[in-house]
C-alpha positions as CSV (number, residue, x, y, z in Angstrom):
1,X,143.2,71.6,74.4
2,X,146.9,72.2,75.8
3,X,147.9,68.5,75.2
4,X,146.5,69.0,71.5
5,X,148.6,72.3,71.1
6,X,151.7,70.6,72.9
7,X,151.4,67.4,70.4
8,X,151.4,70.1,67.6
9,X,154.5,71.9,68.7
10,X,156.3,68.8,70.1
11,X,154.8,65.7,68.3
12,X,155.3,62.6,70.2
13,X,152.8,60.8,67.9
14,X,152.5,60.1,64.2
15,X,149.4,62.1,64.1
16,X,151.1,65.2,65.4
17,X,153.9,64.7,62.9
18,X,151.3,64.4,59.9
19,X,149.6,67.6,61.0
20,X,152.8,69.6,61.3
21,X,153.7,68.3,57.7
22,X,150.1,69.4,56.4
23,X,150.5,72.8,58.1
24,X,153.9,73.3,56.5
25,X,152.6,72.2,53.0
26,X,149.8,74.8,53.4
27,X,151.9,77.5,54.7
28,X,154.6,77.1,52.0
29,X,151.9,77.2,49.2
30,X,150.4,80.5,50.3
31,X,154.0,81.7,50.3
32,X,154.8,80.1,47.0
33,X,152.0,82.0,45.1
34,X,153.1,85.7,45.7
35,X,156.8,84.6,45.4
36,X,156.1,83.9,41.6
37,X,156.4,87.6,41.1
38,X,159.4,88.2,43.5
39,X,163.0,88.9,42.1
40,X,164.7,85.8,41.4
41,X,167.1,85.5,44.2
42,X,164.2,85.9,46.6
43,X,162.6,83.0,44.9
44,X,165.7,80.7,45.2
45,X,165.9,82.0,48.7
46,X,162.4,80.9,49.5
47,X,162.8,77.6,47.8
48,X,165.9,76.8,49.9
49,X,163.7,77.5,53.0
50,X,161.4,75.1,51.7
51,X,163.6,72.3,50.9
52,X,165.3,72.8,54.4
53,X,161.9,72.5,56.1
54,X,161.0,69.4,54.2
55,X,164.3,67.7,54.7
56,X,164.1,68.3,58.3
57,X,160.8,66.6,58.3
58,X,162.3,63.7,56.2
59,X,165.2,63.6,58.7
60,X,162.6,63.4,61.5
61,X,160.7,60.4,59.9
62,X,163.9,58.2,59.7
63,X,164.5,58.7,63.4
């Protein structure tokens, strides 16, 4: 169990990285639903955080 949690936090395998991406997609989908009703600047800020998160994942895939 400890190894699985460590692999999810600091993935050394492709499986761990894919699980991290799926978890981030679910998290941001849950955040995006109520964000539609927020003020415009909060929506833009949230979108920026989403873009930073997935840009980081993209950079890690290249590495």
